C-alpha positions as CSV (number, residue, x, y, z in Angstrom):
1,M,-17.1,25.0,-19.9
2,R,-16.6,22.2,-17.4
3,L,-19.9,20.6,-18.3
4,H,-19.1,20.9,-21.9
5,H,-15.8,19.1,-21.4
6,Q,-17.5,16.6,-19.2
7,S,-19.9,15.7,-22.0
8,I,-17.2,15.2,-24.5
9,R,-15.3,13.0,-22.1
10,L,-18.4,11.0,-21.3
11,A,-19.2,10.5,-24.9
12,A,-15.7,9.3,-25.6
13,G,-15.9,7.0,-22.6
14,L,-19.2,5.5,-23.8
15,S,-17.8,4.9,-27.2
16,A,-14.8,3.2,-25.7
17,A,-17.1,1.1,-23.5
18,L,-19.1,0.0,-26.5
19,A,-15.9,-0.8,-28.4
20,V,-14.8,-3.2,-25.6
21,A,-18.3,-4.4,-24.7
22,G,-17.1,-8.0,-25.3
23,A,-14.7,-7.6,-22.4
24,F,-17.5,-7.1,-19.9
25,T,-19.7,-9.9,-18.5
26,S,-23.3,-8.8,-18.0
27,A,-23.8,-8.4,-14.2
28,Q,-26.2,-10.9,-12.7
29,A,-28.2,-10.6,-9.6
30,S,-25.5,-12.0,-7.3
31,E,-22.4,-11.1,-9.3
32,L,-20.5,-8.0,-8.4
33,V,-18.0,-6.5,-10.8
34,W,-15.1,-4.4,-9.5
35,A,-13.0,-2.6,-12.1
36,R,-9.4,-1.5,-11.4
37,Y,-6.8,0.2,-13.5
38,G,-4.3,-2.7,-13.4
39,D,-4.0,-6.5,-12.9
40,I,-2.6,-8.5,-10.1
41,D,1.0,-9.7,-10.3
42,S,0.5,-13.1,-8.7
43,L,-2.1,-15.2,-6.8
44,D,0.8,-16.2,-4.5
45,P,1.2,-13.9,-1.5
46,H,4.9,-14.6,-1.4
47,R,5.5,-13.4,-5.0
48,A,4.3,-9.9,-5.2
49,T,4.1,-6.6,-3.2
50,S,1.5,-4.5,-5.1
51,T,-1.7,-3.2,-3.6
52,L,-3.5,-4.6,-6.7
53,S,-2.4,-8.1,-5.7
54,M,-2.9,-7.7,-2.0
55,Q,-6.5,-6.7,-2.4
56,V,-7.3,-9.9,-4.3
57,W,-5.4,-12.1,-1.8
58,D,-7.7,-10.6,0.9
59,Q,-10.6,-12.4,-0.8
60,I,-8.9,-15.8,-1.3
61,Y,-6.9,-16.1,1.9
62,D,-7.3,-15.3,5.5
63,T,-4.8,-14.3,8.2
64,L,-4.0,-15.5,11.8
65,L,-4.8,-12.0,13.1
66,A,-7.0,-9.3,11.7
67,F,-7.0,-5.5,11.8
68,D,-9.9,-4.0,13.6
69,E,-11.6,-0.7,12.6
70,D,-8.7,1.3,14.0
71,G,-5.9,-0.8,12.5
72,K,-5.1,-2.7,15.7
73,P,-4.4,-6.4,15.4
74,R,-6.9,-8.8,17.1
75,A,-7.7,-12.6,17.0
76,N,-8.8,-14.2,13.8
77,L,-7.8,-17.7,12.6
78,A,-5.6,-17.6,15.7
79,K,-8.1,-17.3,18.6
80,S,-5.4,-16.6,21.2
81,W,-1.7,-16.4,21.7
82,T,0.9,-16.2,24.4
83,V,4.4,-14.7,24.3
84,S,7.3,-16.2,26.3
85,D,8.9,-14.2,29.1
86,D,12.0,-13.5,27.0
87,G,9.8,-12.3,24.0
88,L,11.5,-14.9,21.7
89,S,8.6,-17.3,21.1
90,Y,4.9,-17.0,20.3
91,T,2.4,-19.9,20.8
92,L,-0.8,-19.5,18.8
93,A,-4.0,-21.4,19.4
94,L,-6.1,-21.9,16.2
95,E,-9.8,-21.9,15.6
96,D,-11.2,-25.4,15.1
97,G,-13.3,-26.5,12.1
98,V,-11.8,-24.1,9.5
99,L,-11.7,-25.6,6.0
100,C,-9.5,-24.8,3.1
101,H,-11.2,-24.3,-0.3
102,D,-10.5,-27.9,-1.3
103,G,-12.2,-29.3,1.8
104,S,-9.1,-30.1,3.8
105,P,-8.9,-28.9,7.4
106,F,-6.9,-25.8,8.1
107,N,-4.5,-26.5,11.0
108,A,-1.1,-25.9,12.4
109,E,0.5,-27.8,9.5
110,D,-0.7,-25.1,7.1
111,V,0.7,-22.4,9.3
112,K,4.1,-24.1,9.4
113,Y,3.9,-24.7,5.7
114,T,3.2,-21.0,5.0
115,I,6.0,-19.6,7.2
116,D,8.6,-22.2,6.2
117,R,7.8,-21.4,2.6
118,A,8.3,-17.7,3.2
119,F,11.9,-18.6,4.4
120,D,12.6,-21.0,1.6
121,G,16.4,-20.7,0.9
122,A,15.9,-21.1,-2.9
123,K,12.8,-18.9,-3.3
124,P,11.9,-16.9,-0.2
125,S,9.0,-14.6,0.1
126,L,9.5,-11.0,-1.3
127,T,8.5,-9.9,2.2
128,K,10.6,-12.3,4.1
129,T,12.2,-9.6,6.2
130,S,8.8,-8.5,7.5
131,W,8.2,-11.9,9.1
132,G,11.0,-11.1,11.5
133,P,14.0,-13.1,12.7
134,I,12.1,-16.5,12.7
135,E,14.3,-19.5,13.3
136,A,11.8,-22.3,13.8
137,V,8.1,-23.2,13.5
138,E,6.9,-26.1,15.6
139,V,3.5,-27.9,15.3
140,V,2.7,-28.5,19.0
141,D,-0.6,-30.2,18.1
142,P,-3.1,-29.9,15.2
143,L,-4.5,-26.6,16.6
144,T,-1.4,-25.1,18.2
145,V,1.8,-23.7,16.6
146,K,4.9,-22.2,18.2
147,V,7.0,-19.7,16.4
148,S,10.6,-19.1,17.7
149,M,12.8,-16.1,16.9
150,T,16.5,-15.3,17.3
151,S,15.7,-11.9,18.7
152,R,12.7,-10.0,19.9
153,F,10.5,-8.5,17.1
154,G,8.0,-5.8,18.0
155,A,6.2,-5.9,14.6
156,F,5.4,-9.6,14.6
157,L,1.8,-9.5,15.7
158,P,0.7,-6.6,13.4
159,F,2.3,-8.5,10.5
160,L,0.1,-11.5,11.2
161,A,-2.9,-9.3,10.4
162,D,-1.5,-8.1,7.1
163,S,-2.2,-9.7,3.7
164,F,1.5,-10.5,3.2
165,S,1.1,-13.1,6.0
166,S,-1.9,-14.7,4.3
167,M,-2.2,-18.4,5.3
168,V,-1.6,-20.7,2.3
169,C,-3.0,-24.2,2.6
170,D,-0.4,-26.9,2.4
171,T,-2.3,-28.5,-0.5
172,N,-1.0,-25.7,-2.8
173,T,1.7,-28.0,-4.2
174,A,0.9,-27.8,-7.9
175,D,3.3,-25.9,-10.3
176,T,0.3,-23.8,-11.2
177,F,0.0,-22.3,-7.8
178,G,0.1,-18.5,-8.1
179,S,-0.7,-18.5,-11.8
180,S,-3.9,-20.5,-12.2
181,T,-4.5,-22.2,-8.8
182,A,-4.8,-20.8,-5.3
183,I,-6.2,-22.5,-2.2
184,G,-6.9,-20.5,0.9
185,T,-9.6,-20.2,3.6
186,G,-10.9,-16.8,2.6
187,P,-14.4,-15.6,1.8
188,F,-14.1,-16.4,-2.0
189,K,-12.6,-19.3,-4.0
190,L,-10.7,-18.8,-7.2
191,V,-12.6,-19.7,-10.4
192,E,-10.0,-18.4,-12.9
193,W,-7.5,-15.7,-13.6
194,V,-7.3,-14.5,-17.2
195,K,-4.2,-12.3,-17.1
196,G,-4.8,-8.7,-18.2
197,S,-8.5,-9.2,-18.1
198,A,-10.1,-10.5,-14.9
199,V,-9.9,-12.5,-11.7
200,T,-13.2,-14.4,-11.2
201,L,-14.1,-15.6,-7.7
202,E,-17.0,-17.5,-6.2
203,K,-18.2,-17.4,-2.7
204,N,-16.8,-19.9,-0.2
205,P,-19.9,-21.5,1.5
206,D,-17.8,-22.7,4.3
207,Y,-16.2,-19.4,5.2
208,R,-16.3,-18.3,8.8
209,N,-15.3,-14.8,9.9
210,F,-13.6,-14.6,13.3
211,G,-12.0,-11.2,13.4
212,K,-12.5,-9.1,10.2
213,P,-14.5,-5.9,11.0
214,V,-17.7,-6.8,9.1
215,A,-21.1,-7.8,10.5
216,N,-21.4,-11.0,8.5
217,K,-19.8,-14.0,10.3
218,G,-20.5,-16.5,7.5
219,A,-20.3,-16.8,3.7
220,P,-20.6,-13.7,1.5
221,Y,-24.0,-12.8,0.3
222,I,-23.0,-12.4,-3.3
223,D,-22.3,-15.5,-5.4
224,R,-19.5,-14.1,-7.5
225,L,-16.9,-11.4,-7.4
226,V,-15.3,-10.4,-10.7
227,V,-12.2,-8.2,-10.5
228,R,-11.7,-6.7,-13.9
229,T,-8.7,-4.8,-15.4
230,V,-10.0,-1.6,-17.1
231,P,-7.0,0.8,-17.5
232,E,-8.9,3.8,-18.9
233,P,-10.6,5.9,-16.3
234,Q,-13.3,7.1,-18.6
235,T,-14.1,3.6,-19.7
236,R,-14.5,2.6,-16.0
237,L,-16.8,5.6,-15.5
238,A,-18.9,4.7,-18.5
239,A,-19.2,1.1,-17.4
240,L,-20.3,2.3,-13.9
241,R,-23.0,4.4,-15.4
242,T,-24.4,1.6,-17.5
243,G,-24.3,-0.9,-14.7
244,E,-21.7,-3.2,-16.3
245,V,-19.4,-2.4,-13.4
246,H,-20.5,-1.9,-9.8
247,I,-17.4,-0.5,-8.1
248,A,-14.4,1.3,-9.6
249,E,-11.8,4.1,-9.1
250,P,-13.3,7.1,-10.9
251,P,-11.4,9.7,-12.9
252,F,-10.3,12.3,-10.3
253,D,-11.3,15.3,-12.5
254,D,-14.9,13.9,-12.6
255,I,-15.3,13.4,-8.9
256,P,-17.0,16.8,-8.2
257,A,-19.5,16.3,-11.0
258,I,-20.2,12.7,-9.8
259,K,-20.9,14.0,-6.3
260,E,-23.1,16.8,-7.6
261,A,-25.1,14.4,-9.8
262,G,-25.6,12.0,-7.0
263,E,-25.8,9.0,-9.4
264,L,-22.9,7.2,-7.7
265,D,-21.6,7.0,-4.1
266,I,-18.0,8.1,-3.5
267,V,-16.2,6.1,-0.8
268,V,-12.9,7.5,0.4
269,A,-10.7,5.2,2.4
270,D,-9.0,6.6,5.4
271,N,-6.3,5.1,7.7
272,T,-4.6,3.7,4.6
273,G,-1.1,3.7,6.0
274,Q,0.0,5.3,2.7
275,N,2.9,7.7,2.7
276,V,4.0,9.8,-0.3
277,F,7.4,11.5,0.3
278,W,10.5,13.1,-1.2
279,E,13.6,11.0,-1.1
280,F,17.0,11.8,-2.7
281,T,20.0,10.3,-4.5
282,I,22.7,11.0,-1.9
283,S,25.6,9.2,-3.7
284,R,26.7,12.3,-5.6
285,P,25.9,16.1,-5.9
286,P,23.7,18.0,-5.4
287,F,21.8,15.9,-2.8
288,N,24.8,14.5,-1.0
289,D,24.7,18.0,0.6
290,I,21.9,18.2,3.2
291,R,21.3,21.9,2.2
292,A,20.1,20.8,-1.2
293,R,17.7,18.3,0.3
294,Q,16.5,21.0,2.8
295,A,16.0,23.5,-0.1
296,V,13.7,21.1,-1.9
297,A,11.7,20.6,1.3
298,Y,11.4,24.3,2.1
299,A,10.4,25.1,-1.5
300,T,7.6,22.5,-1.6
301,D,4.1,23.7,-0.7
302,A,2.5,20.3,-0.4
303,Q,-0.8,21.6,1.0
304,M,-1.4,24.0,-1.9
305,A,-0.6,21.2,-4.4
306,I,-2.9,18.6,-3.0
307,D,-5.7,21.1,-2.5
308,I,-5.5,21.9,-6.2
309,I,-5.3,18.3,-7.5
310,Y,-7.2,16.3,-4.9
311,G,-9.4,18.8,-3.0
312,G,-10.4,17.2,0.3
313,L,-9.4,13.7,-0.8
314,S,-5.9,13.8,0.7
315,Q,-4.2,15.3,3.7
316,R,-0.8,16.9,4.4
317,E,1.4,14.3,5.9
318,W,4.4,15.5,8.1
319,C,5.6,12.1,9.3
320,P,7.6,9.3,7.7
321,V,4.8,6.9,8.8
322,S,1.2,7.8,8.0
323,R,-1.9,8.5,10.1
324,G,-3.2,5.4,11.8
325,V,0.3,3.8,12.0
326,F,2.0,3.4,15.4
327,G,4.4,6.3,15.9
328,N,2.5,8.8,13.8
329,D,2.1,12.2,15.6
330,Q,1.6,15.2,13.4
331,E,2.7,17.7,16.1
332,F,5.8,15.8,16.9
333,C,6.8,15.6,13.3
334,K,6.1,19.2,12.6
335,Q,8.8,20.1,15.1
336,Y,11.4,18.6,12.8
337,G,9.7,19.3,9.5
338,Y,10.2,21.9,6.8
339,P,7.2,24.3,6.4
340,Y,6.9,26.1,3.1
341,D,9.6,28.9,3.2
342,P,10.9,29.8,-0.3
343,E,13.3,32.4,1.2
344,K,15.0,29.8,3.4
345,A,15.3,27.6,0.3
346,K,16.9,30.4,-1.7
347,A,19.4,31.1,1.1
348,L,20.5,27.5,1.3
349,L,21.0,27.4,-2.4
350,A,23.0,30.6,-2.3
351,E,25.3,29.0,0.3
352,M,25.9,26.2,-2.2
353,G,26.7,28.7,-5.0
354,Y,23.4,28.6,-6.8
355,G,21.5,31.6,-7.8
356,P,19.3,33.2,-10.6
357,D,22.0,32.7,-13.2
358,K,23.0,29.3,-12.0
359,P,20.0,27.1,-11.0
360,L,20.4,23.8,-9.3
361,E,19.5,21.2,-12.1
362,T,18.1,17.8,-11.3
363,T,15.4,15.4,-12.3
364,M,12.2,14.4,-10.5
365,F,11.0,10.8,-10.8
366,V,7.2,10.3,-10.5
367,W,5.0,7.2,-10.9
368,T,2.0,7.1,-13.2
369,G,-1.7,7.4,-12.4
370,G,-3.8,9.3,-9.9
371,N,-3.2,12.7,-11.5
372,R,0.4,12.6,-10.2
373,H,1.7,14.1,-13.4
374,K,-0.3,17.3,-12.6
375,L,0.9,17.3,-9.0
376,A,4.5,17.0,-10.3
377,E,4.0,20.0,-12.5
378,I,2.9,22.1,-9.5
379,F,5.9,21.0,-7.5
380,Q,8.1,21.7,-10.5
381,A,6.8,25.3,-10.7
382,Q,7.3,25.7,-6.9
383,L,10.9,24.6,-7.2
384,A,11.6,26.8,-10.2
385,Q,10.6,29.9,-8.1
386,V,13.6,29.3,-5.8
387,G,16.1,28.4,-8.5
388,I,15.7,24.6,-8.8
389,K,15.3,23.5,-12.4
390,A,13.7,20.0,-12.2
391,A,12.9,18.0,-15.2
392,I,10.1,15.4,-14.7
393,E,10.3,11.7,-15.7
394,I,7.1,9.7,-15.3
395,M,7.1,5.9,-15.2
396,D,5.3,2.9,-13.7
397,I,6.1,2.2,-10.0
398,G,8.1,-0.9,-10.7
399,T,10.4,1.0,-13.1
400,M,10.7,3.9,-10.7
401,N,11.8,1.6,-7.9
402,A,14.5,0.1,-10.1
403,R,15.6,3.5,-11.3
404,V,15.9,5.0,-7.8
405,K,18.1,2.1,-6.7
406,E,20.2,2.4,-9.8
407,Q,20.7,6.1,-9.2
408,N,21.7,5.6,-5.6
409,E,24.3,3.1,-6.7
410,M,25.9,5.5,-9.2
411,T,28.7,7.8,-7.9
412,E,29.1,9.5,-11.3
413,G,26.8,10.3,-14.3
414,G,25.3,13.7,-13.9
415,P,23.3,15.4,-11.2
416,G,21.6,13.2,-8.6
417,T,17.9,12.8,-8.9
418,F,15.0,12.9,-6.4
419,D,11.7,11.2,-6.5
420,M,8.1,11.2,-5.2
421,M,8.3,7.8,-3.5
422,T,5.4,6.0,-2.0
423,W,4.9,3.1,0.5
424,G,1.9,1.8,2.3
425,W,2.4,-0.2,5.5
426,Y,0.6,-1.0,8.8
427,D,3.6,-0.6,11.2
428,P,6.7,1.6,11.5
429,D,8.8,-1.4,10.7
430,I,8.5,0.0,7.1
431,L,11.2,2.4,8.2
432,Y,13.6,-0.5,8.8
433,A,12.8,-1.9,5.3
434,L,13.4,1.5,3.7
435,W,16.4,2.8,5.6
436,H,18.4,0.1,7.3
437,S,21.6,-0.7,5.4
438,P,21.6,-1.6,2.5
439,G,18.1,-0.1,2.4
440,A,15.3,-0.8,-0.1
441,Y,16.9,1.6,-2.6
442,S,20.6,1.8,-1.5
443,G,19.9,5.4,-0.4
444,F,20.6,7.3,2.8
445,Q,22.1,5.2,5.5
446,T,24.4,5.6,8.5
447,P,25.6,3.2,11.2
448,E,23.9,5.4,13.8
449,L,20.5,5.1,11.9
450,D,21.0,1.3,11.6
451,A,21.4,1.0,15.4
452,M,18.3,3.1,16.0
453,L,16.3,1.1,13.5
454,E,17.3,-2.2,15.1
455,K,16.1,-0.9,18.4
456,T,12.6,-0.3,16.9
457,R,12.4,-4.0,16.1
458,T,13.8,-5.5,19.3
459,T,11.7,-3.2,21.6
460,I,8.3,-4.8,22.4
461,E,7.0,-2.6,25.2
462,P,4.7,0.0,23.6
463,E,6.0,3.1,25.4
464,A,9.6,2.2,24.8
465,R,9.0,1.2,21.2
466,L,7.2,4.5,20.6
467,K,10.3,6.4,21.9
468,A,12.5,4.3,19.6
469,V,10.3,4.9,16.6
470,Q,10.1,8.6,17.1
471,D,13.9,8.8,17.6
472,V,14.2,7.4,14.0
473,I,11.5,9.8,12.7
474,R,13.4,12.7,14.1
475,Y,16.7,11.5,12.7
476,L,15.3,11.0,9.2
477,M,13.7,14.4,9.2
478,E,16.6,16.3,10.7
479,N,18.8,14.8,8.0
480,A,16.1,15.6,5.3
481,A,16.2,12.0,4.1
482,H,12.5,11.4,4.2
483,I,10.3,14.4,3.6
484,G,6.6,13.6,4.0
485,L,4.2,15.1,1.5
486,Y,0.6,13.7,1.7
487,T,-1.6,10.7,2.4
488,P,-3.5,8.8,1.0
489,G,-1.7,8.4,-2.3
490,W,-3.2,5.8,-4.6
491,E,-6.3,3.6,-5.2
492,W,-8.1,5.0,-2.2
493,V,-11.2,6.5,-3.9
494,F,-14.1,4.2,-5.0
495,A,-17.2,5.1,-7.0
496,V,-20.0,2.7,-6.1
497,R,-23.4,2.1,-7.8
498,P,-26.5,2.8,-5.7
499,E,-27.7,-0.9,-5.8
500,V,-24.5,-1.9,-3.9
501,E,-25.1,-2.1,-0.1
502,G,-22.6,-3.0,2.6
503,F,-19.3,-2.2,0.8
504,K,-16.6,-1.0,3.1
505,V,-12.8,-0.4,3.1
506,G,-11.0,-1.6,6.2
507,A,-7.8,-0.1,7.7
508,F,-4.8,-0.1,5.5
509,L,-6.8,-0.2,2.3
510,H,-8.5,-3.6,2.5
511,P,-11.8,-3.6,0.5
512,M,-14.3,-6.0,2.1
513,F,-17.2,-7.7,0.3
514,Q,-18.5,-10.0,3.1
515,D,-21.4,-7.7,3.9
516,V,-22.2,-6.7,0.3
517,K,-25.7,-7.2,-1.1
518,L,-27.1,-6.1,-4.5
519,K,-30.5,-4.5,-4.3
């Protein structure tokens, strides 16, 4: 029966591929085509936060530091740095001879331009907070820059390795920057972006790799990288099989058959930093009562659900920060977690006055893609077994983010909702962004938590910072504010054609094409 359905889906996918054949460019010997379900939001690293955008910035721009294989920051465009005794200033020495895509030299002026632009009063970066409390950027000489802060900031160096700190050359002054122009120092140059269709890149012959975890220290081997938008999973699969596409996210239901056939390689990214979790509207009943939040947590058998939907592609995640991120310790988090215990869930609900004849009614928000609608249905059935009647609303991630914030800011208007929220980050500073007042979504917040979160930022020494981070983790879990479910959560599986050699995915879901060759 499975093979029969597979054949039907494949036939439909091939028909769809033929119908849109004009949308695909025939792959040439040195042109690699990467198909994804969605498009970027902007070519400007200060104007978007999506993974889809970030992964394209990785190709156009470079960063002062780079993550190694284990997700630890190391030298890259900045070959060294020193920190003042008071921890309030960082002096970075830059590599010499690096060129921007327009041929201009990359130097300290470009670093100052990038950071000053992120703090622009009229139009700051969407990730301004993640840069830390920067008060000044000084060009000491062409290859030295000094960054000064108003208070110590433990997450500054890891941030300098992340795509959101991509170095933007100061020649990006045209009004078209971000929409049709983009000048960086990365391995590929922008050719064009046709919105909704494709981002076309060509190799940067002047590229030099100082810290990215790939073997190739120079220009990419492939001449062109085309990043196509192909929303339908079966169309992507059909194009992979015909060779029109070289790399793409496959349909999850087809992965076992793909593995069995052996026609495509399946690459599963680990150490993604992605965290999928329950969070709750606490501005009104029922989830302003901790017992309701705990009941949802105890009623959820996340391991069973992800085993059914993802097989071995995802792992149970107990912590509010995911594996590979500083502060993650599964055994520590389990001490304060909520193992599957439907009887405890029923007892908590009974204390609140709910029971078989009076279920707790609520709505679960879920974002589209990745078979999450099926996952939500399993969770819905689990909750129903303990007396929680949860409707499901599915929407794109941008809409869900806005709806969650809106719900938290309503004190009336029906039962509070809860949601399968998701964030991917490289450092526990994500907890500050999510939960420090007013919070990313105006949700759970207390003065005590604010003080604890501030300590995670101002503490630099690793052992002391670990203690501060785990204090926050314990507080969030004991208050059932952030209930970890699983990791990874999105865009972490790649199907790769056999002629592609050297493709890898770095820490925190950064696909790398510098080593790629087409046989």
